FIKOLZA-1660 file (N, C-alpha, C; in steps of 0.1 Angstrom, whole numbers, plus 5000, padded with zeros to 4 digits):
% residues 197
   i   px   py   pz ch aa at
   1 4817 5066 4932  A  M  N
   1 4823 5066 4945  A  M CA
   1 4834 5077 4945  A  M  C
   2 4838 5082 4957  A  K  N
   2 4848 5092 4958  A  K CA
   2 4859 5086 4967  A  K  C
   3 4872 5089 4963  A  L  N
   3 4883 5085 4971  A  L CA
   3 4891 5097 4975  A  L  C
   4 4891 5099 4988  A  Y  N
   4 4899 5110 4994  A  Y CA
   4 4913 5105 4997  A  Y  C
   5 4923 5112 4993  A  G  N
   5 4936 5107 4996  A  G CA
   5 4947 5117 4991  A  G  C
   6 4959 5114 4994  A  M  N
   6 4971 5121 4990  A  M CA
   6 4979 5113 4981  A  M  C
   7 4982 5118 4969  A  R  N
   7 4990 5110 4959  A  R CA
   7 5003 5106 4964  A  R  C
   8 5009 5114 4973  A  A  N
   8 5022 5110 4979  A  A CA
   8 5022 5098 4988  A  A  C
   9 5010 5095 4993  A  S  N
   9 5009 5084 5002  A  S CA
   9 5008 5070 4995  A  S  C
  10 5016 5061 5000  A  G  N
  10 5015 5047 4994  A  G CA
  10 5002 5041 4997  A  G  C
  11 4996 5043 5009  A  N  N
  11 4983 5037 5012  A  N CA
  11 4972 5042 5003  A  N  C
  12 4973 5055 5000  A  C  N
  12 4962 5061 4991  A  C CA
  12 4965 5056 4977  A  C  C
  13 4977 5055 4973  A  Y  N
  13 4981 5051 4960  A  Y CA
  13 4976 5036 4957  A  Y  C
  14 4977 5028 4967  A  K  N
  14 4973 5014 4965  A  K CA
  14 4958 5013 4963  A  K  C
  15 4950 5021 4970  A  A  N
  15 4936 5021 4967  A  A CA
  15 4932 5026 4953  A  A  C
  16 4939 5036 4949  A  L  N
  16 4937 5041 4935  A  L CA
  16 4942 5031 4925  A  L  C
  17 4953 5024 4928  A  L  N
  17 4958 5014 4919  A  L CA
  17 4948 5002 4917  A  L  C
  18 4943 4998 4929  A  A  N
  18 4934 4987 4928  A  A CA
  18 4921 4990 4920  A  A  C
  19 4916 5002 4922  A  A  N
  19 4904 5007 4914  A  A CA
  19 4908 5007 4899  A  A  C
  20 4919 5012 4896  A  S  N
  20 4923 5012 4882  A  S CA
  20 4924 4998 4876  A  S  C
  21 4931 4989 4883  A  M  N
  21 4932 4975 4879  A  M CA
  21 4919 4968 4878  A  M  C
  22 4909 4972 4886  A  L  N
  22 4896 4966 4885  A  L CA
  22 4887 4973 4876  A  L  C
  23 4891 4984 4870  A  G  N
  23 4882 4991 4861  A  G CA
  23 4871 4998 4868  A  G  C
  24 4873 5002 4880  A  I  N
  24 4864 5010 4888  A  I CA
  24 4867 5025 4887  A  I  C
  25 4857 5032 4883  A  E  N
  25 4859 5047 4882  A  E CA
  25 4856 5053 4896  A  E  C
  26 4865 5061 4900  A  L  N
  26 4864 5068 4912  A  L CA
  26 4867 5083 4910  A  L  C
  27 4860 5091 4918  A  E  N
  27 4863 5106 4918  A  E CA
  27 4874 5108 4928  A  E  C
  28 4886 5112 4924  A  W  N
  28 4897 5114 4933  A  W CA
  28 4896 5128 4939  A  W  C
  29 4897 5129 4952  A  I  N
  29 4897 5142 4959  A  I CA
  29 4910 5143 4967  A  I  C
  30 4919 5151 4962  A  E  N
  30 4932 5153 4969  A  E CA
  30 4930 5159 4983  A  E  C
  31 4935 5153 4993  A  T  N
  31 4932 5157 5007  A  T CA
  31 4946 5157 5014  A  T  C
  32 4951 5168 5017  A  D  N
  32 4965 5170 5022  A  D CA
  32 4965 5170 5037  A  D  C
  33 4969 5159 5043  A  L  N
  33 4969 5158 5057  A  L CA
  33 4979 5167 5063  A  L  C
  34 4990 5170 5056  A  F  N
  34 5000 5179 5061  A  F CA
  34 4995 5193 5062  A  F  C
  35 4984 5197 5055  A  Q  N
  35 4978 5210 5056  A  Q CA
  35 4966 5210 5065  A  Q  C
  36 4964 5199 5072  A  G  N
  36 4953 5198 5081  A  G CA
  36 4939 5195 5075  A  G  C
  37 4939 5191 5062  A  E  N
  37 4926 5188 5055  A  E CA
  37 4919 5176 5060  A  E  C
  38 4926 5167 5068  A  T  N
  38 4919 5156 5073  A  T CA
  38 4914 5158 5088  A  T  C
  39 4916 5170 5093  A  R  N
  39 4912 5174 5106  A  R CA
  39 4901 5184 5107  A  R  C
  40 4895 5187 5095  A  T  N
  40 4884 5196 5095  A  T CA
  40 4871 5190 5100  A  T  C
  41 4862 5197 5106  A  P  N
  41 4850 5191 5110  A  P CA
  41 4843 5183 5099  A  P  C
  42 4843 5188 5087  A  Q  N
  42 4837 5181 5076  A  Q CA
  42 4843 5167 5073  A  Q  C
  43 4856 5167 5073  A  F  N
  43 4863 5154 5071  A  F CA
  43 4861 5145 5082  A  F  C
  44 4863 5150 5095  A  L  N
  44 4861 5141 5106  A  L CA
  44 4847 5136 5108  A  L  C
  45 4837 5142 5102  A  A  N
  45 4824 5136 5102  A  A CA
  45 4823 5124 5093  A  A  C
  46 4832 5124 5083  A  K  N
  46 4833 5112 5074  A  K CA
  46 4842 5101 5079  A  K  C
  47 4853 5105 5086  A  N  N
  47 4862 5096 5092  A  N CA
  47 4868 5102 5105  A  N  C
  48 4862 5097 5116  A  P  N
  48 4866 5103 5129  A  P CA
  48 4881 5101 5132  A  P  C
  49 4887 5091 5125  A  N  N
  49 4902 5089 5127  A  N CA
  49 4910 5099 5120  A  N  C
  50 4904 5107 5111  A  G  N
  50 4911 5118 5105  A  G CA
  50 4923 5114 5096  A  G  C
  51 4921 5103 5089  A  K  N
  51 4932 5099 5080  A  K CA
  51 4927 5096 5066  A  K  C
  52 4936 5095 5057  A  V  N
  52 4933 5091 5043  A  V CA
  52 4941 5078 5041  A  V  C
  53 4936 5069 5031  A  P  N
  53 4925 5071 5022  A  P CA
  53 4912 5069 5029  A  P  C
  54 4902 5075 5023  A  L  N
  54 4888 5073 5027  A  L CA
  54 4880 5071 5014  A  L  C
  55 4873 5060 5014  A  L  N
  55 4864 5057 5002  A  L CA
  55 4850 5061 5006  A  L  C
  56 4843 5070 4999  A  E  N
  56 4830 5073 5001  A  E CA
  56 4821 5067 4991  A  E  C
  57 4812 5058 4996  A  L  N
  57 4803 5050 4987  A  L CA
  57 4792 5059 4981  A  L  C
  58 4786 5054 4971  A  D  N
  58 4775 5062 4964  A  D CA
  58 4764 5066 4974  A  D  C
  59 4762 5058 4984  A  D  N
  59 4751 5061 4994  A  D CA
  59 4756 5070 5005  A  D  C
  60 4769 5075 5004  A  G  N
  60 4774 5084 5014  A  G CA
  60 4781 5078 5025  A  G  C
  61 4780 5064 5027  A  R  N
  61 4788 5058 5037  A  R CA
  61 4803 5059 5034  A  R  C
  62 4811 5059 5045  A  G  N
  62 4826 5060 5043  A  G CA
  62 4832 5047 5048  A  G  C
  63 4843 5044 5041  A  L  N
  63 4851 5032 5045  A  L CA
  63 4866 5037 5045  A  L  C
  64 4872 5035 5057  A  A  N
  64 4885 5039 5059  A  A CA
  64 4894 5027 5060  A  A  C
  65 4907 5029 5061  A  E  N
  65 4918 5019 5062  A  E CA
  65 4920 5013 5048  A  E  C
  66 4932 5015 5043  A  S  N
  66 4935 5011 5029  A  S CA
  66 4933 4996 5026  A  S  C
  67 4936 4987 5036  A  N  N
  67 4934 4973 5033  A  N CA
  67 4919 4969 5032  A  N  C
  68 4911 4976 5041  A  A  N
  68 4897 4974 5041  A  A CA
  68 4891 4979 5027  A  A  C
  69 4896 4990 5022  A  I  N
  69 4892 4995 5010  A  I CA
  69 4896 4985 4998  A  I  C
  70 4908 4980 4999  A  L  N
  70 4912 4970 4989  A  L CA
  70 4902 4958 4988  A  L  C
  71 4899 4953 5000  A  C  N
  71 4890 4941 5001  A  C CA
  71 4876 4945 4996  A  C  C
  72 4872 4956 4999  A  Y  N
  72 4858 4960 4995  A  Y CA
  72 4858 4961 4979  A  Y  C
  73 4868 4968 4974  A  L  N
  73 4868 4970 4959  A  L CA
  73 4870 4956 4952  A  L  C
  74 4878 4947 4958  A  A  N
  74 4881 4935 4951  A  A CA
  74 4871 4923 4954  A  A  C
  75 4862 4926 4963  A  D  N
  75 4853 4915 4967  A  D CA
  75 4846 4910 4954  A  D  C
  76 4845 4896 4953  A  G  N
  76 4839 4890 4941  A  G CA
  76 4847 4890 4929  A  G  C
  77 4860 4893 4930  A  T  N
  77 4869 4893 4918  A  T CA
  77 4880 4884 4921  A  T  C
  78 4888 4880 4911  A  P  N
  78 4900 4871 4914  A  P CA
  78 4911 4878 4923  A  P  C
  79 4910 4891 4924  A  L  N
  79 4920 4898 4932  A  L CA
  79 4918 4895 4947  A  L  C
  80 4906 4890 4951  A  L  N
  80 4904 4886 4965  A  L CA
  80 4897 4872 4964  A  L  C
  81 4904 4861 4964  A  P  N
  81 4899 4848 4962  A  P CA
  81 4888 4844 4971  A  P  C
  82 4879 4836 4966  A  S  N
  82 4867 4832 4974  A  S CA
  82 4870 4819 4983  A  S  C
  83 4880 4811 4979  A  G  N
  83 4883 4800 4987  A  G CA
  83 4888 4803 5000  A  G  C
  84 4884 4795 5010  A  R  N
  84 4887 4799 5024  A  R CA
  84 4902 4800 5027  A  R  C
  85 4910 4790 5023  A  F  N
  85 4925 4791 5025  A  F CA
  85 4931 4802 5016  A  F  C
  86 4927 4803 5004  A  E  N
  86 4933 4813 4994  A  E CA
  86 4930 4827 4999  A  E  C
  87 4918 4830 5004  A  R  N
  87 4915 4843 5009  A  R CA
  87 4923 4846 5021  A  R  C
  88 4924 4836 5030  A  A  N
  88 4932 4838 5043  A  A CA
  88 4946 4841 5039  A  A  C
  89 4952 4834 5029  A  Q  N
  89 4966 4837 5026  A  Q CA
  89 4968 4851 5021  A  Q  C
  90 4958 4856 5013  A  V  N
  90 4959 4870 5009  A  V CA
  90 4958 4879 5021  A  V  C
  91 4949 4876 5030  A  L  N
  91 4948 4884 5042  A  L CA
  91 4961 4883 5051  A  L  C
  92 4967 4872 5051  A  Q  N
  92 4980 4870 5058  A  Q CA
  92 4990 4880 5053  A  Q  C
  93 4991 4882 5039  A  W  N
  93 5000 4892 5034  A  W CA
  93 4996 4906 5037  A  W  C
  94 4983 4909 5038  A  L  N
  94 4979 4922 5041  A  L CA
  94 4983 4925 5056  A  L  C
  95 4982 4915 5065  A  F  N
  95 4986 4917 5078  A  F CA
  95 5001 4919 5079  A  F  C
  96 5009 4911 5071  A  F  N
  96 5023 4912 5070  A  F CA
  96 5027 4926 5066  A  F  C
  97 5020 4931 5056  A  K  N
  97 5023 4945 5052  A  K CA
  97 5021 4955 5063  A  K  C
  98 5010 4953 5071  A  Q  N
  98 5007 4963 5082  A  Q CA
  98 5017 4962 5093  A  Q  C
  99 5022 4950 5096  A  Y  N
  99 5030 4949 5109  A  Y CA
  99 5044 4946 5107  A  Y  C
 100 5048 4941 5095  A  S  N
 100 5062 4937 5093  A  S CA
 100 5069 4945 5082  A  S  C
 101 5061 4952 5074  A  H  N
 101 5067 4959 5062  A  H CA
 101 5065 4974 5063  A  H  C
 102 5053 4978 5064  A  E  N
 102 5050 4993 5064  A  E CA
 102 5057 5000 5075  A  E  C
 103 5057 4995 5088  A  P  N
 103 5063 5003 5099  A  P CA
 103 5078 5006 5096  A  P  C
 104 5084 4998 5087  A  Y  N
 104 5098 5000 5085  A  Y CA
 104 5100 5007 5071  A  Y  C
 105 5096 5001 5060  A  V  N
 105 5098 5006 5047  A  V CA
 105 5091 5020 5045  A  V  C
 106 5079 5021 5049  A  A  N
 106 5071 5033 5047  A  A CA
 106 5076 5044 5056  A  A  C
 107 5079 5041 5068  A  V  N
 107 5084 5051 5078  A  V CA
 107 5098 5056 5074  A  V  C
 108 5107 5046 5069  A  A  N
 108 5120 5051 5065  A  A CA
 108 5119 5060 5052  A  A  C
 109 5109 5056 5044  A  R  N
 109 5107 5065 5032  A  R CA
 109 5102 5079 5036  A  R  C
 110 5093 5079 5045  A  F  N
 110 5088 5092 5050  A  F CA
 110 5099 5101 5055  A  F  C
 111 5107 5095 5064  A  I  N
 111 5118 5102 5071  A  I CA
 111 5128 5107 5060  A  I  C
 112 5132 5098 5051  A  A  N
 112 5143 5101 5041  A  A CA
 112 5138 5111 5031  A  A  C
 113 5125 5110 5027  A  K  N
 113 5120 5118 5016  A  K CA
 113 5114 5131 5021  A  K  C
 114 5108 5132 5033  A  F  N
 114 5100 5144 5036  A  F CA
 114 5106 5152 5048  A  F  C
 115 5114 5146 5056  A  L  N
 115 5119 5153 5068  A  L CA
 115 5133 5160 5065  A  L  C
 116 5135 5172 5071  A  P  N
 116 5148 5179 5069  A  P CA
 116 5160 5170 5073  A  P  C
 117 5171 5173 5067  A  I  N
 117 5183 5165 5069  A  I CA
 117 5188 5165 5083  A  I  C
 118 5184 5175 5091  A  D  N
 118 5189 5176 5105  A  D CA
 118 5178 5172 5115  A  D  C
 119 5167 5166 5109  A  H  N
 119 5156 5162 5118  A  H CA
 119 5161 5150 5127  A  H  C
 120 5157 5150 5140  A  P  N
 120 5161 5140 5150  A  P CA
 120 5157 5126 5146  A  P  C
 121 5145 5125 5139  A  R  N
 121 5141 5111 5135  A  R CA
 121 5150 5104 5125  A  R  C
 122 5159 5112 5119  A  R  N
 122 5168 5105 5109  A  R CA
 122 5177 5095 5117  A  R  C
 123 5179 5097 5130  A  A  N
 123 5187 5087 5137  A  A CA
 123 5180 5073 5137  A  A  C
 124 5168 5072 5134  A  D  N
 124 5161 5059 5133  A  D CA
 124 5163 5052 5120  A  D  C
 125 5169 5059 5110  A  L  N
 125 5170 5053 5097  A  L CA
 125 5178 5040 5097  A  L  C
 126 5189 5039 5103  A  P  N
 126 5197 5026 5102  A  P CA
 126 5188 5014 5107  A  P  C
 127 5181 5016 5118  A  R  N
 127 5173 5005 5124  A  R CA
 127 5161 5002 5114  A  R  C
 128 5155 5012 5109  A  L  N
 128 5143 5010 5101  A  L CA
 128 5148 5004 5088  A  L  C
 129 5159 5007 5082  A  R  N
 129 5164 5001 5070  A  R CA
 129 5167 4986 5072  A  R  C
 130 5173 4983 5084  A  E  N
 130 5176 4969 5086  A  E CA
 130 5163 4961 5088  A  E  C
 131 5154 4966 5095  A  K  N
 131 5141 4959 5096  A  K CA
 131 5134 4958 5082  A  K  C
 132 5135 4968 5074  A  S  N
 132 5130 4968 5060  A  S CA
 132 5136 4956 5052  A  S  C
 133 5149 4955 5054  A  R  N
 133 5156 4944 5046  A  R CA
 133 5151 4931 5051  A  R  C
 134 5148 4929 5064  A  E  N
 134 5143 4916 5069  A  E CA
 134 5129 4913 5062  A  E  C
 135 5120 4923 5061  A  A  N
 135 5107 4921 5055  A  A CA
 135 5109 4918 5040  A  A  C
 136 5118 4925 5033  A  L  N
 136 5120 4923 5019  A  L CA
 136 5126 4909 5017  A  L  C
 137 5134 4905 5026  A  A  N
 137 5140 4891 5025  A  A CA
 137 5129 4880 5026  A  A  C
 138 5119 4883 5034  A  V  N
 138 5108 4873 5035  A  V CA
 138 5101 4873 5022  A  V  C
 139 5098 4884 5016  A  M  N
 139 5091 4885 5003  A  M CA
 139 5099 4879 4992  A  M  C
 140 5112 4882 4992  A  D  N
 140 5121 4876 4982  A  D CA
 140 5121 4861 4982  A  D  C
 141 5122 4855 4994  A  G  N
 141 5121 4841 4995  A  G CA
 141 5109 4835 4990  A  G  C
 142 5097 4841 4993  A  E  N
 142 5085 4836 4988  A  E CA
 142 5083 4838 4973  A  E  C
 143 5088 4849 4968  A  L  N
 143 5087 4852 4953  A  L CA
 143 5097 4844 4945  A  L  C
 144 5106 4837 4952  A  A  N
 144 5115 4828 4945  A  A CA
 144 5108 4815 4940  A  A  C
 145 5096 4813 4947  A  T  N
 145 5089 4800 4944  A  T CA
 145 5077 4802 4935  A  T  C
 146 5072 4815 4933  A  R  N
 146 5060 4818 4925  A  R CA
 146 5061 4832 4921  A  R  C
 147 5052 4835 4911  A  A  N
 147 5052 4848 4905  A  A CA
 147 5046 4859 4914  A  A  C
 148 5037 4855 4922  A  Y  N
 148 5030 4865 4930  A  Y CA
 148 5030 4861 4945  A  Y  C
 149 5026 4869 4954  A  L  N
 149 5028 4866 4968  A  L CA
 149 5019 4855 4973  A  L  C
 150 5006 4855 4969  A  A  N
 150 4997 4844 4972  A  A CA
 150 4997 4833 4962  A  A  C
 151 4995 4821 4966  A  E  N
 151 4996 4809 4957  A  E CA
 151 4985 4810 4947  A  E  C
 152 4974 4817 4950  A  S  N
 152 4963 4818 4940  A  S CA
 152 4966 4827 4929  A  S  C
 153 4976 4835 4929  A  G  N
 153 4980 4844 4918  A  G CA
 153 4979 4858 4922  A  G  C
 154 4980 4867 4913  A  F  N
 154 4979 4882 4915  A  F CA
 154 4967 4885 4923  A  F  C
 155 4969 4894 4934  A  S  N
 155 4958 4897 4943  A  S CA
 155 4961 4911 4949  A  S  C
 156 4951 4914 4958  A  V  N
 156 4953 4927 4965  A  V CA
 156 4965 4927 4974  A  V  C
 157 4970 4915 4977  A  A  N
 157 4983 4914 4985  A  A CA
 157 4994 4920 4977  A  A  C
 158 4995 4917 4964  A  D  N
 158 5005 4923 4956  A  D CA
 158 5004 4938 4955  A  D  C
 159 4991 4943 4953  A  I  N
 159 4989 4957 4952  A  I CA
 159 4993 4964 4965  A  I  C
 160 4989 4958 4976  A  A  N
 160 4992 4964 4989  A  A CA
 160 5007 4965 4991  A  A  C
 161 5014 4955 4988  A  L  N
 161 5029 4955 4991  A  L CA
 161 5037 4962 4980  A  L  C
 162 5031 4963 4968  A  F  N
 162 5038 4971 4958  A  F CA
 162 5039 4985 4962  A  F  C
 163 5029 4991 4968  A  A  N
 163 5028 5005 4971  A  A CA
 163 5040 5011 4978  A  A  C
 164 5045 5004 4988  A  Y  N
 164 5057 5010 4994  A  Y CA
 164 5070 5003 4990  A  Y  C
 165 5069 4990 4985  A  T  N
 165 5081 4983 4981  A  T CA
 165 5088 4990 4970  A  T  C
 166 5080 4995 4960  A  H  N
 166 5086 5001 4948  A  H CA
 166 5093 5015 4952  A  H  C
 167 5090 5020 4964  A  E  N
 167 5096 5032 4969  A  E CA
 167 5107 5030 4978  A  E  C
 168 5111 5017 4981  A  A  N
 168 5122 5014 4990  A  A CA
 168 5135 5022 4987  A  A  C
 169 5139 5023 4974  A  P  N
 169 5151 5031 4971  A  P CA
 169 5150 5046 4976  A  P  C
 170 5138 5051 4977  A  A  N
 170 5137 5065 4982  A  A CA
 170 5139 5066 4997  A  A  C
 171 5139 5054 5003  A  A  N
 171 5142 5053 5018  A  A CA
 171 5156 5050 5020  A  A  C
 172 5164 5048 5009  A  G  N
 172 5178 5045 5011  A  G CA
 172 5180 5030 5012  A  G  C
 173 5170 5022 5007  A  I  N
 173 5171 5007 5008  A  I CA
 173 5172 5002 4994  A  I  C
 174 5184 4996 4991  A  S  N
 174 5186 4991 4977  A  S CA
 174 5179 4978 4976  A  S  C
 175 5173 4976 4964  A  L  N
 175 5166 4964 4961  A  L CA
 175 5175 4954 4953  A  L  C
 176 5188 4957 4951  A  D  N
 176 5197 4949 4944  A  D CA
 176 5199 4935 4950  A  D  C
 177 5198 4934 4963  A  E  N
 177 5199 4921 4969  A  E CA
 177 5187 4913 4970  A  E  C
 178 5176 4918 4964  A  F  N
 178 5163 4911 4963  A  F CA
 178 5159 4909 4949  A  F  C
 179 5165 4901 4941  A  P  N
 179 5162 4899 4927  A  P CA
 179 5148 4895 4924  A  P  C
 180 5142 4886 4933  A  H  N
 180 5129 4881 4931  A  H CA
 180 5118 4892 4933  A  H  C
 181 5121 4901 4943  A  V  N
 181 5113 4913 4945  A  V CA
 181 5113 4922 4933  A  V  C
 182 5125 4924 4928  A  T  N
 182 5127 4933 4917  A  T CA
 182 5119 4928 4904  A  T  C
 183 5120 4915 4902  A  A  N
 183 5113 4909 4891  A  A CA
 183 5098 4910 4893  A  A  C
 184 5093 4908 4905  A  W  N
 184 5079 4909 4909  A  W CA
 184 5074 4923 4906  A  W  C
 185 5082 4933 4910  A  L  N
 185 5078 4947 4908  A  L CA
 185 5075 4950 4893  A  L  C
 186 5084 4944 4884  A  S  N
 186 5082 4945 4870  A  S CA
 186 5069 4938 4865  A  S  C
 187 5066 4927 4871  A  R  N
 187 5054 4920 4867  A  R CA
 187 5042 4928 4871  A  R  C
 188 5042 4934 4883  A  V  N
 188 5031 4942 4888  A  V CA
 188 5029 4954 4878  A  V  C
 189 5040 4960 4875  A  R  N
 189 5039 4972 4866  A  R CA
 189 5033 4968 4852  A  R  C
 190 5035 4956 4848  A  A  N
 190 5030 4951 4835  A  A CA
 190 5015 4947 4835  A  A  C
 191 5009 4947 4847  A  M  N
 191 4995 4942 4848  A  M CA
 191 4986 4952 4842  A  M  C
 192 4975 4947 4835  A  P  N
 192 4965 4956 4829  A  P CA
 192 4959 4966 4840  A  P  C
 193 4958 4978 4836  A  G  N
 193 4952 4989 4845  A  G CA
 193 4963 4995 4854  A  G  C
 194 4975 4991 4853  A  F  N
 194 4986 4997 4862  A  F CA
 194 4987 5012 4859  A  F  C
 195 4988 5019 4870  A  I  N
 195 4991 5034 4869  A  I CA
 195 5002 5037 4879  A  I  C
 196 5012 5045 4874  A  P  N
 196 5023 5049 4883  A  P CA
 196 5018 5058 4894  A  P  C
 197 5026 5059 4905  A  Q  N
 197 5023 5068 4916  A  Q CA
 197 5027 5082 4911  A  Q  C
% end
């Protein structure tokens, strides 16, 4: 299989990280959206949404959206439980990541790390950082009661949320007030197959 993505992207990194942890070999194809590489006719034929990551299967079919890729890669493994409630709980965290975490942590990281100091979007940083802290507080509260986000144990939920949480300091968000999140980050880094971004 081939994985089109940008190493600087947390969403692309989590797909690569999941594959590594699952022992799945992928051909990585660096695809720079900032240089318009996701807007070429060739790429748009693979993913009309023009975004990475994109997983290209051996038969040529493409699968977009990072959480869908995680679920595809992890299907039939302990990283995506088969029990009805257990799987739904993992999905619950994937949805949390998409709607309560990434729009704040990832966007704050992008603005702080990639936009010029005088860019108008920097005015959004205080609000984004506050909302990021709210999401991290939810995670910290849950991680005070167990080692990983889902009750079933380490899963794609942890991989998905690790991808941008570990970069929170780059967004100007200190993790000092979230000791359970900090300990969880260390546990994820210690998992077999872990690769740094």
